PDB file of N, CA, C and O in Angstrom, chain B, residues numbered from 101:
ATOM      1  N   MET B 101       0.900  -1.072   0.108  1.00  0.00           N
ATOM      2  CA  MET B 101      -0.097   0.181   0.084  1.00  0.00           C
ATOM      3  C   MET B 101       0.816   1.373  -0.134  1.00  0.00           C
ATOM      4  O   MET B 101       1.855   1.377   0.526  1.00  0.00           O
ATOM      5  N   THR B 102       0.626   2.216  -0.822  1.00  0.00           N
ATOM      6  CA  THR B 102       1.337   3.353  -0.978  1.00  0.00           C
ATOM      7  C   THR B 102       1.289   4.388   0.098  1.00  0.00           C
ATOM      8  O   THR B 102       0.367   4.158   0.881  1.00  0.00           O
ATOM      9  N   ASN B 103       1.957   5.413   0.380  1.00  0.00           N
ATOM     10  CA  ASN B 103       1.521   6.286   1.472  1.00  0.00           C
ATOM     11  C   ASN B 103       0.319   7.029   1.094  1.00  0.00           C
ATOM     12  O   ASN B 103      -0.489   7.313   1.978  1.00  0.00           O
ATOM     13  N   LYS B 104       0.108   7.380  -0.134  1.00  0.00           N
ATOM     14  CA  LYS B 104      -1.023   8.213  -0.463  1.00  0.00           C
ATOM     15  C   LYS B 104      -2.415   7.395  -0.239  1.00  0.00           C
ATOM     16  O   LYS B 104      -3.434   8.014   0.069  1.00  0.00           O
ATOM     17  N   GLN B 105      -2.419   5.933  -0.410  1.00  0.00           N
ATOM     18  CA  GLN B 105      -3.455   5.006  -0.239  1.00  0.00           C
ATOM     19  C   GLN B 105      -3.657   4.910   1.225  1.00  0.00           C
ATOM     20  O   GLN B 105      -4.815   4.832   1.635  1.00  0.00           O
ATOM     21  N   LYS B 106      -2.464   4.906   2.233  1.00  0.00           N
ATOM     22  CA  LYS B 106      -2.486   4.839   3.586  1.00  0.00           C
ATOM     23  C   LYS B 106      -3.533   6.311   4.046  1.00  0.00           C
ATOM     24  O   LYS B 106      -4.529   6.309   4.769  1.00  0.00           O
ATOM     25  N   GLN B 107      -2.991   7.287   3.455  1.00  0.00           N
ATOM     26  CA  GLN B 107      -3.695   8.614   3.785  1.00  0.00           C
ATOM     27  C   GLN B 107      -5.036   8.685   3.375  1.00  0.00           C
ATOM     28  O   GLN B 107      -5.807   9.392   4.024  1.00  0.00           O
ATOM     29  N   ILE B 108      -5.445   8.036   2.355  1.00  0.00           N
ATOM     30  CA  ILE B 108      -6.794   8.106   1.848  1.00  0.00           C
ATOM     31  C   ILE B 108      -7.592   7.139   2.908  1.00  0.00           C
ATOM     32  O   ILE B 108      -8.712   7.472   3.295  1.00  0.00           O
ATOM     33  N   GLU B 109      -7.001   5.983   3.340  1.00  0.00           N
ATOM     34  CA  GLU B 109      -7.746   5.067   4.296  1.00  0.00           C
ATOM     35  C   GLU B 109      -7.937   5.721   5.651  1.00  0.00           C
ATOM     36  O   GLU B 109      -8.946   5.596   6.346  1.00  0.00           O
ATOM     37  N   ILE B 110      -6.855   6.435   5.952  1.00  0.00           N
ATOM     38  CA  ILE B 110      -6.909   6.989   7.416  1.00  0.00           C
ATOM     39  C   ILE B 110      -8.011   8.263   7.320  1.00  0.00           C
ATOM     40  O   ILE B 110      -8.779   8.450   8.264  1.00  0.00           O
ATOM     41  N   SER B 111      -8.042   9.042   6.246  1.00  0.00           N
ATOM     42  CA  SER B 111      -8.993   9.864   6.222  1.00  0.00           C
ATOM     43  C   SER B 111     -10.412   9.502   6.263  1.00  0.00           C
ATOM     44  O   SER B 111     -11.237  10.170   6.887  1.00  0.00           O
ATOM     45  N   LYS B 112     -10.731   8.325   5.523  1.00  0.00           N
ATOM     46  CA  LYS B 112     -12.023   7.639   5.556  1.00  0.00           C
ATOM     47  C   LYS B 112     -12.323   7.072   7.031  1.00  0.00           C
ATOM     48  O   LYS B 112     -13.453   7.227   7.494  1.00  0.00           O
ATOM     49  N   ARG B 113     -11.476   6.516   7.664  1.00  0.00           N
ATOM     50  CA  ARG B 113     -11.677   6.179   9.209  1.00  0.00           C
ATOM     51  C   ARG B 113     -11.937   7.287   9.893  1.00  0.00           C
ATOM     52  O   ARG B 113     -12.878   7.356  10.684  1.00  0.00           O
ATOM     53  N   LEU B 114     -11.002   8.402   9.616  1.00  0.00           N
ATOM     54  CA  LEU B 114     -11.505   9.482  10.493  1.00  0.00           C
ATOM     55  C   LEU B 114     -12.855  10.162  10.350  1.00  0.00           C
ATOM     56  O   LEU B 114     -13.442  10.618  11.330  1.00  0.00           O
ATOM     57  N   GLU B 115     -13.276  10.216   9.278  1.00  0.00           N
ATOM     58  CA  GLU B 115     -14.531  10.786   9.008  1.00  0.00           C
ATOM     59  C   GLU B 115     -15.807  10.193   9.806  1.00  0.00           C
ATOM     60  O   GLU B 115     -16.849  10.825   9.975  1.00  0.00           O
ATOM     61  N   THR B 116     -15.585   9.000  10.228  1.00  0.00           N
ATOM     62  CA  THR B 116     -16.506   8.221  10.985  1.00  0.00           C
ATOM     63  C   THR B 116     -16.169   8.041  12.389  1.00  0.00           C
ATOM     64  O   THR B 116     -17.114   7.724  13.112  1.00  0.00           O
ATOM     65  N   ALA B 117     -15.033   8.174  12.928  1.00  0.00           N
ATOM     66  CA  ALA B 117     -14.654   8.038  14.164  1.00  0.00           C
ATOM     67  C   ALA B 117     -15.208   9.183  15.081  1.00  0.00           C
ATOM     68  O   ALA B 117     -15.449  10.330  14.705  1.00  0.00           O
ATOM     69  N   PRO B 118     -15.352   8.735  16.213  1.00  0.00           N
ATOM     70  CA  PRO B 118     -15.948   9.493  17.353  1.00  0.00           C
ATOM     71  C   PRO B 118     -14.891  10.821  17.543  1.00  0.00           C
ATOM     72  O   PRO B 118     -13.712  10.663  17.224  1.00  0.00           O
ATOM     73  N   ASP B 119     -15.343  12.096  18.058  1.00  0.00           N
ATOM     74  CA  ASP B 119     -14.777  13.009  18.191  1.00  0.00           C
ATOM     75  C   ASP B 119     -13.328  12.931  19.052  1.00  0.00           C
ATOM     76  O   ASP B 119     -12.282  13.536  18.817  1.00  0.00           O
ATOM     77  N   ALA B 120     -13.639  11.953  20.153  1.00  0.00           N
ATOM     78  CA  ALA B 120     -12.656  11.725  21.003  1.00  0.00           C
ATOM     79  C   ALA B 120     -11.291  11.004  20.488  1.00  0.00           C
ATOM     80  O   ALA B 120     -10.131  11.203  20.849  1.00  0.00           O
ATOM     81  N   ILE B 121     -11.813  10.104  19.528  1.00  0.00           N
ATOM     82  CA  ILE B 121     -10.618   9.475  18.744  1.00  0.00           C
ATOM     83  C   ILE B 121      -9.908  10.272  18.020  1.00  0.00           C
ATOM     84  O   ILE B 121      -8.680  10.317  18.086  1.00  0.00           O
ATOM     85  N   VAL B 122     -10.777  11.140  17.084  1.00  0.00           N
ATOM     86  CA  VAL B 122     -10.032  12.144  16.339  1.00  0.00           C
ATOM     87  C   VAL B 122      -9.019  13.019  16.958  1.00  0.00           C
ATOM     88  O   VAL B 122      -7.898  13.303  16.537  1.00  0.00           O
ATOM     89  N   GLN B 123      -9.600  13.381  17.999  1.00  0.00           N
ATOM     90  CA  GLN B 123      -8.640  14.333  18.984  1.00  0.00           C
ATOM     91  C   GLN B 123      -7.591  13.643  19.564  1.00  0.00           C
ATOM     92  O   GLN B 123      -6.670  14.384  19.906  1.00  0.00           O
ATOM     93  N   GLU B 124      -7.416  12.373  19.803  1.00  0.00           N
ATOM     94  CA  GLU B 124      -6.400  11.710  20.287  1.00  0.00           C
ATOM     95  C   GLU B 124      -5.495  11.413  19.072  1.00  0.00           C
ATOM     96  O   GLU B 124      -4.271  11.461  19.191  1.00  0.00           O
ATOM     97  N   VAL B 125      -6.038  11.137  18.016  1.00  0.00           N
ATOM     98  CA  VAL B 125      -4.999  10.970  16.870  1.00  0.00           C
ATOM     99  C   VAL B 125      -4.174  12.252  16.680  1.00  0.00           C
ATOM    100  O   VAL B 125      -2.952  12.268  16.531  1.00  0.00           O
ATOM    101  N   LEU B 126      -5.018  13.373  16.702  1.00  0.00           N
ATOM    102  CA  LEU B 126      -4.360  14.572  16.283  1.00  0.00           C
ATOM    103  C   LEU B 126      -3.334  15.013  17.341  1.00  0.00           C
ATOM    104  O   LEU B 126      -2.389  15.707  16.965  1.00  0.00           O
ATOM    105  N   ASP B 127      -3.461  14.618  18.805  1.00  0.00           N
ATOM    106  CA  ASP B 127      -2.558  14.861  19.772  1.00  0.00           C
ATOM    107  C   ASP B 127      -1.333  14.012  19.706  1.00  0.00           C
ATOM    108  O   ASP B 127      -0.259  14.483  20.080  1.00  0.00           O
ATOM    109  N   TYR B 128      -1.413  12.896  19.294  1.00  0.00           N
ATOM    110  CA  TYR B 128      -0.300  11.903  19.093  1.00  0.00           C
ATOM    111  C   TYR B 128       0.395  12.303  18.162  1.00  0.00           C
ATOM    112  O   TYR B 128       1.610  12.147  18.277  1.00  0.00           O
ATOM    113  N   LEU B 129      -0.201  13.017  16.803  1.00  0.00           N
ATOM    114  CA  LEU B 129       0.613  13.446  15.861  1.00  0.00           C
ATOM    115  C   LEU B 129       1.438  14.621  16.105  1.00  0.00           C
ATOM    116  O   LEU B 129       2.602  14.805  15.749  1.00  0.00           O
ATOM    117  N   ILE B 130       0.616  15.441  16.806  1.00  0.00           N
ATOM    118  CA  ILE B 130       1.255  16.686  17.117  1.00  0.00           C
ATOM    119  C   ILE B 130       2.540  16.497  18.256  1.00  0.00           C
ATOM    120  O   ILE B 130       3.603  17.110  18.153  1.00  0.00           O
ATOM    121  N   GLU B 131       2.253  15.613  19.260  1.00  0.00           N
ATOM    122  CA  GLU B 131       3.359  15.193  19.943  1.00  0.00           C
ATOM    123  C   GLU B 131       4.630  14.492  19.187  1.00  0.00           C
ATOM    124  O   GLU B 131       5.831  14.627  19.421  1.00  0.00           O
ATOM    125  N   PHE B 132       4.102  13.863  18.408  1.00  0.00           N
ATOM    126  CA  PHE B 132       5.308  13.182  17.537  1.00  0.00           C
ATOM    127  C   PHE B 132       6.172  13.830  16.887  1.00  0.00           C
ATOM    128  O   PHE B 132       7.378  13.588  16.866  1.00  0.00           O
ATOM    129  N   GLU B 133       5.477  14.891  16.188  1.00  0.00           N
ATOM    130  CA  GLU B 133       6.216  15.907  15.356  1.00  0.00           C
ATOM    131  C   GLU B 133       7.167  16.723  16.174  1.00  0.00           C
ATOM    132  O   GLU B 133       8.137  17.266  15.648  1.00  0.00           O
ATOM    133  N   ARG B 134       6.858  16.837  17.695  1.00  0.00           N
ATOM    134  CA  ARG B 134       7.691  17.692  18.550  1.00  0.00           C
ATOM    135  C   ARG B 134       9.035  16.919  18.974  1.00  0.00           C
ATOM    136  O   ARG B 134       9.958  17.476  19.568  1.00  0.00           O
ATOM    137  N   LYS B 135       9.031  15.585  18.601  1.00  0.00           N
ATOM    138  CA  LYS B 135      10.138  14.834  18.930  1.00  0.00           C
ATOM    139  C   LYS B 135      11.194  14.798  18.109  1.00  0.00           C
ATOM    140  O   LYS B 135      10.950  14.922  16.909  1.00  0.00           O
ATOM    141  N   THR B 136      12.492  14.637  18.503  1.00  0.00           N
ATOM    142  CA  THR B 136      13.723  14.547  17.617  1.00  0.00           C
ATOM    143  C   THR B 136      13.596  13.518  16.837  1.00  0.00           C
ATOM    144  O   THR B 136      12.836  12.587  17.104  1.00  0.00           O
ATOM    145  N   ALA B 137      14.403  13.577  15.679  1.00  0.00           N
ATOM    146  CA  ALA B 137      14.331  12.487  14.773  1.00  0.00           C
ATOM    147  C   ALA B 137      14.759  11.126  15.341  1.00  0.00           C
ATOM    148  O   ALA B 137      14.298  10.045  14.973  1.00  0.00           O
ATOM    149  N   GLU B 138      15.796  11.330  16.383  1.00  0.00           N
ATOM    150  CA  GLU B 138      16.116  10.111  17.110  1.00  0.00           C
ATOM    151  C   GLU B 138      15.098   9.548  18.024  1.00  0.00           C
ATOM    152  O   GLU B 138      14.852   8.342  18.054  1.00  0.00           O
ATOM    153  N   GLU B 139      14.552  10.356  18.713  1.00  0.00           N
ATOM    154  CA  GLU B 139      13.122  10.021  19.591  1.00  0.00           C
ATOM    155  C   GLU B 139      12.192   9.230  18.683  1.00  0.00           C
ATOM    156  O   GLU B 139      11.685   8.160  19.019  1.00  0.00           O
ATOM    157  N   GLN B 140      12.007   9.810  17.546  1.00  0.00           N
ATOM    158  CA  GLN B 140      11.013   9.308  16.645  1.00  0.00           C
ATOM    159  C   GLN B 140      11.033   7.971  16.284  1.00  0.00           C
ATOM    160  O   GLN B 140      10.055   7.226  16.237  1.00  0.00           O
ATOM    161  N   LYS B 141      12.492   7.622  15.964  1.00  0.00           N
ATOM    162  CA  LYS B 141      12.898   6.405  15.652  1.00  0.00           C
ATOM    163  C   LYS B 141      12.793   5.301  16.712  1.00  0.00           C
ATOM    164  O   LYS B 141      12.578   4.125  16.420  1.00  0.00           O
ATOM    165  N   ARG B 142      12.966   5.780  18.023  1.00  0.00           N
ATOM    166  CA  ARG B 142      12.913   5.001  19.121  1.00  0.00           C
ATOM    167  C   ARG B 142      11.509   4.625  19.223  1.00  0.00           C
ATOM    168  O   ARG B 142      11.235   3.427  19.307  1.00  0.00           O
ATOM    169  N   ILE B 143      10.520   5.566  19.227  1.00  0.00           N
ATOM    170  CA  ILE B 143       9.209   5.233  19.164  1.00  0.00           C
ATOM    171  C   ILE B 143       8.775   4.233  18.382  1.00  0.00           C
ATOM    172  O   ILE B 143       8.071   3.320  18.814  1.00  0.00           O
ATOM    173  N   ILE B 144       9.198   4.342  17.072  1.00  0.00           N
ATOM    174  CA  ILE B 144       8.595   3.676  15.976  1.00  0.00           C
ATOM    175  C   ILE B 144       9.157   2.159  16.206  1.00  0.00           C
ATOM    176  O   ILE B 144       8.393   1.221  15.981  1.00  0.00           O
ATOM    177  N   ALA B 145      10.413   1.932  16.628  1.00  0.00           N
ATOM    178  CA  ALA B 145      10.914   0.675  16.943  1.00  0.00           C
ATOM    179  C   ALA B 145      10.313   0.001  18.203  1.00  0.00           C
ATOM    180  O   ALA B 145       9.922  -1.164  18.142  1.00  0.00           O
ATOM    181  N   LEU B 146      10.252   0.595  19.138  1.00  0.00           N
ATOM    182  CA  LEU B 146       9.454   0.212  20.355  1.00  0.00           C
ATOM    183  C   LEU B 146       8.028  -0.488  19.873  1.00  0.00           C
ATOM    184  O   LEU B 146       7.733  -1.660  20.108  1.00  0.00           O
ATOM    185  N   ARG B 147       7.251   0.409  19.194  1.00  0.00           N
ATOM    186  CA  ARG B 147       6.057  -0.247  18.776  1.00  0.00           C
ATOM    187  C   ARG B 147       6.026  -1.282  17.918  1.00  0.00           C
ATOM    188  O   ARG B 147       5.079  -2.068  17.954  1.00  0.00           O
ATOM    189  N   GLU B 148       7.180  -1.450  16.915  1.00  0.00           N
ATOM    190  CA  GLU B 148       7.181  -2.652  16.238  1.00  0.00           C
ATOM    191  C   GLU B 148       7.691  -4.017  17.065  1.00  0.00           C
ATOM    192  O   GLU B 148       7.447  -5.178  16.739  1.00  0.00           O
ATOM    193  N   ILE B 149       8.471  -3.563  18.232  1.00  0.00           N
ATOM    194  CA  ILE B 149       8.683  -4.949  18.997  1.00  0.00           C
ATOM    195  C   ILE B 149       7.413  -5.046  19.830  1.00  0.00           C
ATOM    196  O   ILE B 149       7.068  -6.198  20.091  1.00  0.00           O
ATOM    197  N   LEU B 150       6.664  -4.081  20.290  1.00  0.00           N
ATOM    198  CA  LEU B 150       5.540  -4.578  21.162  1.00  0.00           C
ATOM    199  C   LEU B 150       4.463  -5.256  20.340  1.00  0.00           C
ATOM    200  O   LEU B 150       3.637  -6.001  20.867  1.00  0.00           O
ATOM    201  N   VAL B 151       4.482  -4.959  18.891  1.00  0.00           N
ATOM    202  CA  VAL B 151       3.431  -5.763  18.043  1.00  0.00           C
ATOM    203  C   VAL B 151       4.005  -7.036  17.973  1.00  0.00           C
ATOM    204  O   VAL B 151       3.350  -8.029  18.289  1.00  0.00           O
ATOM    205  N   GLU B 152       5.134  -7.105  17.600  1.00  0.00           N
ATOM    206  CA  GLU B 152       5.839  -8.446  17.136  1.00  0.00           C
ATOM    207  C   GLU B 152       5.804  -9.316  18.345  1.00  0.00           C
ATOM    208  O   GLU B 152       5.640 -10.518  18.137  1.00  0.00           O
ATOM    209  N   LYS B 153       5.949  -8.847  19.748  1.00  0.00           N
ATOM    210  CA  LYS B 153       5.951  -9.821  20.774  1.00  0.00           C
ATOM    211  C   LYS B 153       4.594  -9.639  21.628  1.00  0.00           C
ATOM    212  O   LYS B 153       4.529  -9.746  22.853  1.00  0.00           O
ATOM    213  N   ARG B 154       3.712  -9.397  20.915  1.00  0.00           N
ATOM    214  CA  ARG B 154       2.462  -9.124  21.963  1.00  0.00           C
ATOM    215  C   ARG B 154       2.006 -10.094  22.318  1.00  0.00           C
ATOM    216  O   ARG B 154       1.273  -9.938  23.295  1.00  0.00           O
ATOM    217  N   ASP B 155       2.129 -11.458  21.837  1.00  0.00           N
ATOM    218  CA  ASP B 155       1.509 -12.756  22.414  1.00  0.00           C
ATOM    219  C   ASP B 155       2.462 -13.036  23.623  1.00  0.00           C
ATOM    220  O   ASP B 155       2.016 -13.272  24.747  1.00  0.00           O
ATOM    221  N   LEU B 156       3.764 -13.000  23.339  1.00  0.00           N
ATOM    222  CA  LEU B 156       4.577 -13.303  24.492  1.00  0.00           C
ATOM    223  C   LEU B 156       4.428 -12.526  25.681  1.00  0.00           C
ATOM    224  O   LEU B 156       4.470 -13.019  26.808  1.00  0.00           O
ATOM    225  N   LEU B 157       4.218 -11.051  25.384  1.00  0.00           N
ATOM    226  CA  LEU B 157       3.966 -10.293  26.694  1.00  0.00           C
ATOM    227  C   LEU B 157       2.605 -10.528  27.339  1.00  0.00           C
ATOM    228  O   LEU B 157       2.448 -10.337  28.545  1.00  0.00           O
ATOM    229  N   LEU B 158       1.576 -10.960  26.508  1.00  0.00           N
ATOM    230  CA  LEU B 158       0.425 -11.323  27.292  1.00  0.00           C
ATOM    231  C   LEU B 158       0.573 -12.596  27.911  1.00  0.00           C
ATOM    232  O   LEU B 158      -0.016 -12.733  28.983  1.00  0.00           O
ATOM    233  N   ARG B 159       1.106 -13.374  27.557  1.00  0.00           N
ATOM    234  CA  ARG B 159       1.246 -14.600  28.381  1.00  0.00           C
ATOM    235  C   ARG B 159       2.192 -14.385  29.675  1.00  0.00           C
ATOM    236  O   ARG B 159       1.983 -14.880  30.783  1.00  0.00           O
ATOM    237  N   LEU B 160       3.157 -13.640  29.357  1.00  0.00           N
ATOM    238  CA  LEU B 160       4.044 -13.128  30.630  1.00  0.00           C
ATOM    239  C   LEU B 160       3.269 -12.335  31.683  1.00  0.00           C
ATOM    240  O   LEU B 160       3.590 -12.396  32.870  1.00  0.00           O
ATOM    241  N   GLY B 161       2.313 -11.639  31.276  1.00  0.00           N
ATOM    242  CA  GLY B 161       1.442 -10.848  31.900  1.00  0.00           C
ATOM    243  C   GLY B 161       0.357 -11.544  32.971  1.00  0.00           C
ATOM    244  O   GLY B 161      -0.090 -10.986  33.973  1.00  0.00           O
ATOM    245  N   GLN B 162       0.055 -12.848  32.532  1.00  0.00           N
ATOM    246  CA  GLN B 162      -0.861 -13.625  33.353  1.00  0.00           C
ATOM    247  C   GLN B 162      -0.329 -14.311  34.418  1.00  0.00           C
ATOM    248  O   GLN B 162      -1.059 -14.984  35.145  1.00  0.00           O
TER     249      GLN B 162
END
């Protein structure tokens, strides 16, 4: 999926999302933009790890 296609899909979803969710997405993007490039890389890497290891983390939490 291209970046443009992703943007279109996000826009479609935001049109029907509750205001609180739209605000949360906006707040996240604003905060992310305020981070340095290095901090942004770390955030992305951490999210990828959490997604990849989700099942393991859930088992450990039980």
